[in-house]
VMD Tcl script that builds the backbone (N, CA, C; Angstrom):
set m [mol new atoms 369]
animate dup $m
set s [atomselect $m all]
$s set {name element resname resid chain x y z} {
  {N N UNK 1 A 0.841 -1.190 0.000}
  {CA C UNK 1 A 0.000 0.000 0.000}
  {C C UNK 1 A 0.883 1.250 0.000}
  {N N UNK 2 A 0.579 2.172 -0.896}
  {CA C UNK 2 A 1.356 3.403 -0.995}
  {C C UNK 2 A 1.045 4.355 0.141}
  {N N UNK 3 A 2.088 5.055 0.550}
  {CA C UNK 3 A 1.899 6.191 1.438}
  {C C UNK 3 A 2.085 7.429 0.585}
  {N N UNK 4 A 1.409 8.500 0.956}
  {CA C UNK 4 A 1.396 9.704 0.135}
  {C C UNK 4 A 1.740 10.933 0.950}
  {N N UNK 5 A 2.390 11.873 0.305}
  {CA C UNK 5 A 2.480 13.241 0.799}
  {C C UNK 5 A 1.387 13.978 0.042}
  {N N UNK 6 A 0.634 14.833 0.720}
  {CA C UNK 6 A -0.454 15.554 0.057}
  {C C UNK 6 A -0.304 17.042 0.281}
  {N N UNK 7 A -0.638 17.798 -0.757}
  {CA C UNK 7 A -0.585 19.250 -0.694}
  {C C UNK 7 A -1.847 19.779 -1.355}
  {N N UNK 8 A -2.554 20.673 -0.664}
  {CA C UNK 8 A -3.763 21.269 -1.216}
  {C C UNK 8 A -3.522 22.759 -1.415}
  {N N UNK 9 A -3.851 23.226 -2.618}
  {CA C UNK 9 A -3.749 24.639 -2.969}
  {C C UNK 9 A -5.071 25.012 -3.626}
  {N N UNK 10 A -5.770 25.936 -3.004}
  {CA C UNK 10 A -7.107 26.289 -3.452}
  {C C UNK 10 A -7.962 25.027 -3.486}
  {N N UNK 11 A -8.519 24.683 -4.643}
  {CA C UNK 11 A -9.387 23.507 -4.744}
  {C C UNK 11 A -8.649 22.263 -5.227}
  {N N UNK 12 A -7.337 22.367 -5.420}
  {CA C UNK 12 A -6.561 21.251 -5.963}
  {C C UNK 12 A -5.776 20.535 -4.866}
  {N N UNK 13 A -5.780 19.217 -4.912}
  {CA C UNK 13 A -4.966 18.410 -4.009}
  {C C UNK 13 A -4.019 17.585 -4.866}
  {N N UNK 14 A -2.738 17.651 -4.534}
  {CA C UNK 14 A -1.701 16.924 -5.266}
  {C C UNK 14 A -1.108 15.876 -4.344}
  {N N UNK 15 A -0.907 14.668 -4.892}
  {CA C UNK 15 A -0.346 13.566 -4.121}
  {C C UNK 15 A 1.019 13.183 -4.684}
  {N N UNK 16 A 1.936 12.859 -3.767}
  {CA C UNK 16 A 3.264 12.373 -4.138}
  {C C UNK 16 A 3.475 11.052 -3.417}
  {N N UNK 17 A 3.557 9.969 -4.186}
  {CA C UNK 17 A 3.790 8.641 -3.596}
  {C C UNK 17 A 5.203 8.596 -3.018}
  {N N UNK 18 A 5.348 7.990 -1.848}
  {CA C UNK 18 A 6.643 7.969 -1.172}
  {C C UNK 18 A 7.476 6.739 -1.506}
  {N N UNK 19 A 7.011 5.902 -2.433}
  {CA C UNK 19 A 7.747 4.679 -2.759}
  {C C UNK 19 A 8.529 4.787 -4.067}
  {N N UNK 20 A 8.821 6.021 -4.516}
  {CA C UNK 20 A 9.553 6.222 -5.765}
  {C C UNK 20 A 10.357 7.512 -5.711}
  {N N UNK 21 A 11.161 7.752 -6.757}
  {CA C UNK 21 A 11.959 8.968 -6.847}
  {C C UNK 21 A 11.450 9.796 -8.019}
  {N N UNK 22 A 11.693 11.118 -7.962}
  {CA C UNK 22 A 11.108 12.053 -8.920}
  {C C UNK 22 A 12.155 12.941 -9.568}
  {N N UNK 23 A 11.927 13.280 -10.849}
  {CA C UNK 23 A 12.741 14.298 -11.523}
  {C C UNK 23 A 12.049 15.643 -11.310}
  {N N UNK 24 A 12.776 16.750 -11.463}
  {CA C UNK 24 A 12.134 18.058 -11.306}
  {C C UNK 24 A 10.991 18.275 -12.298}
  {N N UNK 25 A 11.033 17.585 -13.436}
  {CA C UNK 25 A 9.983 17.732 -14.452}
  {C C UNK 25 A 8.711 16.961 -14.115}
  {N N UNK 26 A 8.746 16.162 -13.057}
  {CA C UNK 26 A 7.549 15.425 -12.651}
  {C C UNK 26 A 7.515 13.983 -13.106}
  {N N UNK 27 A 8.615 13.469 -13.631}
  {CA C UNK 27 A 8.701 12.044 -13.961}
  {C C UNK 27 A 9.077 11.293 -12.691}
  {N N UNK 28 A 8.540 10.070 -12.531}
  {CA C UNK 28 A 8.946 9.262 -11.376}
  {C C UNK 28 A 9.559 7.958 -11.862}
  {N N UNK 29 A 10.376 7.382 -10.972}
  {CA C UNK 29 A 11.013 6.090 -11.244}
  {C C UNK 29 A 10.895 5.244 -9.987}
  {N N UNK 30 A 10.481 3.982 -10.188}
  {CA C UNK 30 A 10.292 3.060 -9.072}
  {C C UNK 30 A 10.972 1.746 -9.420}
  {N N UNK 31 A 11.925 1.342 -8.587}
  {CA C UNK 31 A 12.678 0.113 -8.839}
  {C C UNK 31 A 11.945 -1.099 -8.287}
  {N N UNK 32 A 12.041 -2.190 -9.053}
  {CA C UNK 32 A 11.538 -3.488 -8.621}
  {C C UNK 32 A 12.561 -4.504 -9.119}
  {N N UNK 33 A 13.533 -4.801 -8.266}
  {CA C UNK 33 A 14.641 -5.642 -8.703}
  {C C UNK 33 A 15.468 -4.886 -9.723}
  {N N UNK 34 A 15.730 -5.519 -10.870}
  {CA C UNK 34 A 16.514 -4.825 -11.891}
  {C C UNK 34 A 15.639 -4.109 -12.919}
  {N N UNK 35 A 14.325 -4.088 -12.700}
  {CA C UNK 35 A 13.415 -3.338 -13.560}
  {C C UNK 35 A 13.045 -2.020 -12.897}
  {N N UNK 36 A 12.919 -0.998 -13.705}
  {CA C UNK 36 A 12.494 0.307 -13.199}
  {C C UNK 36 A 11.265 0.734 -13.979}
  {N N UNK 37 A 10.196 1.027 -13.276}
  {CA C UNK 37 A 8.973 1.534 -13.889}
  {C C UNK 37 A 9.023 3.052 -13.803}
  {N N UNK 38 A 8.647 3.727 -14.898}
  {CA C UNK 38 A 8.618 5.185 -14.887}
  {C C UNK 38 A 7.220 5.666 -15.226}
  {N N UNK 39 A 6.900 6.860 -14.778}
  {CA C UNK 39 A 5.603 7.455 -15.057}
  {C C UNK 39 A 5.629 8.937 -14.759}
  {N N UNK 40 A 4.464 9.554 -14.822}
  {CA C UNK 40 A 4.358 10.985 -14.542}
  {C C UNK 40 A 3.601 11.194 -13.234}
  {N N UNK 41 A 3.979 12.242 -12.531}
  {CA C UNK 41 A 3.394 12.528 -11.226}
  {C C UNK 41 A 1.956 13.027 -11.340}
  {N N UNK 42 A 1.262 12.973 -10.235}
  {CA C UNK 42 A -0.101 13.486 -10.143}
  {C C UNK 42 A -0.130 14.972 -10.510}
  {N N UNK 43 A 0.829 15.744 -10.012}
  {CA C UNK 43 A 0.914 17.171 -10.321}
  {C C UNK 43 A 1.094 17.382 -11.825}
  {N N UNK 44 A 1.992 16.612 -12.444}
  {CA C UNK 44 A 2.215 16.690 -13.893}
  {C C UNK 44 A 0.908 16.437 -14.632}
  {N N UNK 45 A 0.181 15.409 -14.215}
  {CA C UNK 45 A -1.072 15.063 -14.883}
  {C C UNK 45 A -2.120 16.159 -14.731}
  {N N UNK 46 A -2.279 16.662 -13.517}
  {CA C UNK 46 A -3.284 17.692 -13.297}
  {C C UNK 46 A -2.931 18.997 -14.010}
  {N N UNK 47 A -1.649 19.299 -14.056}
  {CA C UNK 47 A -1.169 20.526 -14.676}
  {C C UNK 47 A -1.316 20.501 -16.196}
  {N N UNK 48 A -1.133 19.333 -16.808}
  {CA C UNK 48 A -1.109 19.234 -18.265}
  {C C UNK 48 A -2.382 18.681 -18.882}
  {N N UNK 49 A -3.292 18.197 -18.093}
  {CA C UNK 49 A -4.568 17.728 -18.615}
  {C C UNK 49 A -4.544 16.272 -19.035}
  {N N UNK 50 A -5.722 15.787 -19.406}
  {CA C UNK 50 A -5.877 14.392 -19.803}
  {C C UNK 50 A -5.104 14.097 -21.084}
  {N N UNK 51 A -4.462 12.939 -21.104}
  {CA C UNK 51 A -3.713 12.521 -22.280}
  {C C UNK 51 A -4.687 12.048 -23.354}
  {N N UNK 52 A -4.557 12.631 -24.548}
  {CA C UNK 52 A -5.395 12.231 -25.675}
  {C C UNK 52 A -4.656 11.249 -26.574}
  {N N UNK 53 A -3.332 11.327 -26.596}
  {CA C UNK 53 A -2.523 10.488 -27.469}
  {C C UNK 53 A -1.152 10.307 -26.839}
  {N N UNK 54 A -0.606 9.107 -26.939}
  {CA C UNK 54 A 0.749 8.845 -26.448}
  {C C UNK 54 A 1.466 7.923 -27.416}
  {N N UNK 55 A 2.722 8.243 -27.674}
  {CA C UNK 55 A 3.557 7.384 -28.505}
  {C C UNK 55 A 4.862 7.151 -27.753}
  {N N UNK 56 A 5.089 5.898 -27.374}
  {CA C UNK 56 A 6.282 5.524 -26.621}
  {C C UNK 56 A 7.252 4.849 -27.573}
  {N N UNK 57 A 8.554 5.127 -27.392}
  {CA C UNK 57 A 9.568 4.481 -28.237}
  {C C UNK 57 A 9.425 2.967 -28.138}
  {N N UNK 58 A 9.926 2.272 -29.127}
  {CA C UNK 58 A 9.772 0.822 -29.218}
  {C C UNK 58 A 10.524 0.078 -28.127}
  {N N UNK 59 A 9.988 -1.096 -27.776}
  {CA C UNK 59 A 10.688 -2.005 -26.868}
  {C C UNK 59 A 12.056 -2.291 -27.472}
  {N N UNK 60 A 13.071 -2.272 -26.634}
  {CA C UNK 60 A 14.445 -2.485 -27.084}
  {C C UNK 60 A 15.210 -1.192 -27.272}
  {N N UNK 61 A 14.518 -0.047 -27.233}
  {CA C UNK 61 A 15.175 1.250 -27.380}
  {C C UNK 61 A 15.975 1.565 -26.119}
  {N N UNK 62 A 17.258 1.858 -26.296}
  {CA C UNK 62 A 18.104 2.266 -25.169}
  {C C UNK 62 A 17.922 3.762 -24.942}
  {N N UNK 63 A 17.806 4.154 -23.684}
  {CA C UNK 63 A 17.680 5.569 -23.333}
  {C C UNK 63 A 18.661 5.898 -22.217}
  {N N UNK 64 A 19.073 7.150 -22.196}
  {CA C UNK 64 A 19.874 7.643 -21.081}
  {C C UNK 64 A 19.093 8.760 -20.422}
  {N N UNK 65 A 19.513 9.140 -19.254}
  {CA C UNK 65 A 18.841 10.209 -18.530}
  {C C UNK 65 A 18.684 11.429 -19.428}
  {N N UNK 66 A 17.497 11.970 -19.458}
  {CA C UNK 66 A 17.107 13.148 -20.233}
  {C C UNK 66 A 16.902 12.883 -21.717}
  {N N UNK 67 A 16.976 11.622 -22.175}
  {CA C UNK 67 A 16.592 11.274 -23.548}
  {C C UNK 67 A 15.073 11.249 -23.635}
  {N N UNK 68 A 14.544 11.714 -24.744}
  {CA C UNK 68 A 13.110 11.584 -24.972}
  {C C UNK 68 A 12.761 10.123 -25.199}
  {N N UNK 69 A 11.704 9.654 -24.526}
  {CA C UNK 69 A 11.286 8.262 -24.725}
  {C C UNK 69 A 9.815 8.135 -25.085}
  {N N UNK 70 A 9.086 9.238 -25.003}
  {CA C UNK 70 A 7.667 9.206 -25.347}
  {C C UNK 70 A 7.194 10.616 -25.681}
  {N N UNK 71 A 6.184 10.684 -26.533}
  {CA C UNK 71 A 5.521 11.946 -26.845}
  {C C UNK 71 A 4.068 11.800 -26.433}
  {N N UNK 72 A 3.568 12.804 -25.726}
  {CA C UNK 72 A 2.161 12.779 -25.351}
  {C C UNK 72 A 1.482 14.065 -25.800}
  {N N UNK 73 A 0.221 13.929 -26.136}
  {CA C UNK 73 A -0.636 15.055 -26.461}
  {C C UNK 73 A -1.740 15.074 -25.431}
  {N N UNK 74 A -1.912 16.215 -24.810}
  {CA C UNK 74 A -3.028 16.347 -23.879}
  {C C UNK 74 A -3.953 17.421 -24.418}
  {N N UNK 75 A -4.995 17.697 -23.688}
  {CA C UNK 75 A -5.916 18.740 -24.129}
  {C C UNK 75 A -5.273 20.121 -24.033}
  {N N UNK 76 A -4.159 20.226 -23.293}
  {CA C UNK 76 A -3.494 21.512 -23.119}
  {C C UNK 76 A -2.183 21.645 -23.888}
  {N N UNK 77 A -1.384 20.581 -23.972}
  {CA C UNK 77 A -0.022 20.693 -24.518}
  {C C UNK 77 A 0.420 19.423 -25.228}
  {N N UNK 78 A 1.480 19.565 -26.023}
  {CA C UNK 78 A 2.215 18.428 -26.577}
  {C C UNK 78 A 3.557 18.411 -25.849}
  {N N UNK 79 A 3.937 17.254 -25.318}
  {CA C UNK 79 A 5.145 17.161 -24.496}
  {C C UNK 79 A 5.941 15.931 -24.883}
  {N N UNK 80 A 7.266 16.103 -24.915}
  {CA C UNK 80 A 8.141 14.950 -25.033}
  {C C UNK 80 A 8.579 14.585 -23.620}
  {N N UNK 81 A 8.295 13.348 -23.218}
  {CA C UNK 81 A 8.713 12.888 -21.903}
  {C C UNK 81 A 10.174 12.462 -21.977}
  {N N UNK 82 A 10.950 12.849 -20.971}
  {CA C UNK 82 A 12.362 12.481 -20.938}
  {C C UNK 82 A 12.596 11.462 -19.836}
  {N N UNK 83 A 13.499 10.551 -20.113}
  {CA C UNK 83 A 13.775 9.472 -19.170}
  {C C UNK 83 A 14.467 9.996 -17.915}
  {N N UNK 84 A 13.990 9.581 -16.755}
  {CA C UNK 84 A 14.663 9.972 -15.517}
  {C C UNK 84 A 15.835 9.048 -15.181}
  {N N UNK 85 A 16.034 7.985 -15.969}
  {CA C UNK 85 A 17.080 6.992 -15.696}
  {C C UNK 85 A 17.689 6.480 -16.997}
  {N N UNK 86 A 18.841 5.831 -16.882}
  {CA C UNK 86 A 19.443 5.115 -18.009}
  {C C UNK 86 A 18.841 3.727 -18.073}
  {N N UNK 87 A 18.640 3.199 -19.284}
  {CA C UNK 87 A 18.144 1.837 -19.396}
  {C C UNK 87 A 17.668 1.521 -20.793}
  {N N UNK 88 A 16.965 0.424 -20.902}
  {CA C UNK 88 A 16.386 -0.032 -22.161}
  {C C UNK 88 A 14.905 -0.277 -21.939}
  {N N UNK 89 A 14.090 0.190 -22.851}
  {CA C UNK 89 A 12.643 -0.035 -22.740}
  {C C UNK 89 A 12.381 -1.520 -22.951}
  {N N UNK 90 A 11.785 -2.165 -21.949}
  {CA C UNK 90 A 11.519 -3.603 -22.051}
  {C C UNK 90 A 10.035 -3.916 -22.176}
  {N N UNK 91 A 9.183 -3.002 -21.770}
  {CA C UNK 91 A 7.742 -3.192 -21.909}
  {C C UNK 91 A 7.087 -1.812 -21.900}
  {N N UNK 92 A 5.990 -1.691 -22.637}
  {CA C UNK 92 A 5.245 -0.437 -22.701}
  {C C UNK 92 A 3.829 -0.712 -22.226}
  {N N UNK 93 A 3.311 0.158 -21.398}
  {CA C UNK 93 A 1.955 0.040 -20.892}
  {C C UNK 93 A 0.976 0.104 -22.065}
  {N N UNK 94 A 0.235 -0.953 -22.294}
  {CA C UNK 94 A -0.714 -1.030 -23.406}
  {C C UNK 94 A -1.800 0.034 -23.330}
  {N N UNK 95 A -2.099 0.525 -22.130}
  {CA C UNK 95 A -3.158 1.515 -21.985}
  {C C UNK 95 A -2.770 2.842 -22.618}
  {N N UNK 96 A -1.517 3.116 -22.811}
  {CA C UNK 96 A -1.053 4.332 -23.472}
  {C C UNK 96 A -0.729 4.067 -24.911}
  {N N UNK 97 A -0.822 3.105 -25.481}
  {CA C UNK 97 A -0.498 2.478 -26.745}
  {C C UNK 97 A 0.505 1.843 -26.616}
  {N N UNK 98 A 18.193 4.810 -10.907}
  {CA C UNK 98 A 18.272 5.772 -9.911}
  {C C UNK 98 A 19.593 6.545 -10.079}
  {N N UNK 99 A 18.984 7.726 -11.039}
  {CA C UNK 99 A 20.145 8.586 -11.345}
  {C C UNK 99 A 20.256 9.745 -10.347}
  {N N UNK 100 A 21.363 10.460 -10.372}
  {CA C UNK 100 A 21.646 11.523 -9.406}
  {C C UNK 100 A 20.651 12.662 -9.473}
  {N N UNK 101 A 20.028 12.923 -10.672}
  {CA C UNK 101 A 19.092 14.045 -10.693}
  {C C UNK 101 A 17.695 13.676 -10.264}
  {N N UNK 102 A 17.480 12.511 -9.720}
  {CA C UNK 102 A 16.176 12.186 -9.162}
  {C C UNK 102 A 16.115 12.653 -7.717}
  {N N UNK 103 A 14.906 12.989 -7.276}
  {CA C UNK 103 A 14.710 13.510 -5.937}
  {C C UNK 103 A 13.951 12.510 -5.085}
  {N N UNK 104 A 14.143 12.614 -3.807}
  {CA C UNK 104 A 13.343 11.817 -2.885}
  {C C UNK 104 A 11.901 12.325 -2.965}
  {N N UNK 105 A 10.941 11.523 -2.492}
  {CA C UNK 105 A 9.555 12.004 -2.502}
  {C C UNK 105 A 9.402 13.327 -1.748}
  {N N UNK 106 A 10.103 13.472 -0.646}
  {CA C UNK 106 A 9.991 14.698 0.157}
  {C C UNK 106 A 10.530 15.913 -0.606}
  {N N UNK 107 A 11.672 15.740 -1.294}
  {CA C UNK 107 A 12.254 16.840 -2.067}
  {C C UNK 107 A 11.335 17.214 -3.233}
  {N N UNK 108 A 10.791 16.203 -3.945}
  {CA C UNK 108 A 9.880 16.493 -5.047}
  {C C UNK 108 A 8.617 17.171 -4.528}
  {N N UNK 109 A 8.139 16.742 -3.378}
  {CA C UNK 109 A 6.943 17.324 -2.768}
  {C C UNK 109 A 7.143 18.830 -2.568}
  {N N UNK 110 A 8.291 19.231 -2.024}
  {CA C UNK 110 A 8.585 20.648 -1.804}
  {C C UNK 110 A 8.718 21.382 -3.141}
  {N N UNK 111 A 9.380 20.773 -4.112}
  {CA C UNK 111 A 9.535 21.343 -5.444}
  {C C UNK 111 A 8.165 21.550 -6.099}
  {N N UNK 112 A 7.292 20.540 -6.006}
  {CA C UNK 112 A 5.959 20.603 -6.582}
  {C C UNK 112 A 5.143 21.723 -5.944}
  {N N UNK 113 A 5.236 21.886 -4.624}
  {CA C UNK 113 A 4.467 22.934 -3.935}
  {C C UNK 113 A 4.850 24.320 -4.455}
  {N N UNK 114 A 6.143 24.560 -4.639}
  {CA C UNK 114 A 6.600 25.853 -5.149}
  {C C UNK 114 A 6.073 26.078 -6.559}
  {N N UNK 115 A 6.145 25.062 -7.428}
  {CA C UNK 115 A 5.628 25.190 -8.787}
  {C C UNK 115 A 4.121 25.493 -8.777}
  {N N UNK 116 A 3.382 24.771 -7.955}
  {CA C UNK 116 A 1.933 24.982 -7.870}
  {C C UNK 116 A 1.616 26.392 -7.395}
  {N N UNK 117 A 2.353 26.879 -6.395}
  {CA C UNK 117 A 2.130 28.226 -5.876}
  {C C UNK 117 A 2.473 29.280 -6.925}
  {N N UNK 118 A 3.576 29.053 -7.663}
  {CA C UNK 118 A 3.949 29.993 -8.723}
  {C C UNK 118 A 2.866 30.075 -9.785}
  {N N UNK 119 A 2.341 28.927 -10.204}
  {CA C UNK 119 A 1.319 28.925 -11.251}
  {C C UNK 119 A 0.000 29.509 -10.759}
  {N N UNK 120 A -0.265 29.398 -9.466}
  {CA C UNK 120 A -1.496 29.951 -8.907}
  {C C UNK 120 A -1.337 31.441 -8.565}
  {N N UNK 121 A -0.108 31.952 -8.737}
  {CA C UNK 121 A 0.139 33.355 -8.410}
  {C C UNK 121 A 0.258 33.608 -6.926}
  {N N UNK 122 A 0.529 32.542 -6.147}
  {CA C UNK 122 A 0.638 32.691 -4.704}
  {C C UNK 122 A 2.024 33.125 -4.250}
  {N N UNK 123 A 3.020 33.070 -5.141}
  {CA C UNK 123 A 4.385 33.491 -4.769}
  {C C UNK 123 A 4.738 34.802 -5.414}
}
mol reanalyze $m
mol bondsrecalc $m
mol representation Tube
mol addrep $m
């Protein structure tokens, strides 16, 4: 069961799972043995809107930290997702079709709060 850090700003509540590490851009990485699962944070999702289209690089593609590995289109923006870790894509989530620059959940939580406050005009 995940534990969460939660931050509420106005009517929005953002959750940060404490069982993974985060990049400043809102990508997360979670290790399970020698496999690492990556995804986007709750704040990233709420900030950028629902994903309408996603294209992930092919299985077998090698990526290094900050390499683009997927393109997503949301109702608000088109974004290239960058890898938070070095590795090779071994499986892609069908539902969409630990490097030094990763942060602990607590550090990302503080980073996310500042970003949310800046966008809300609270800072």
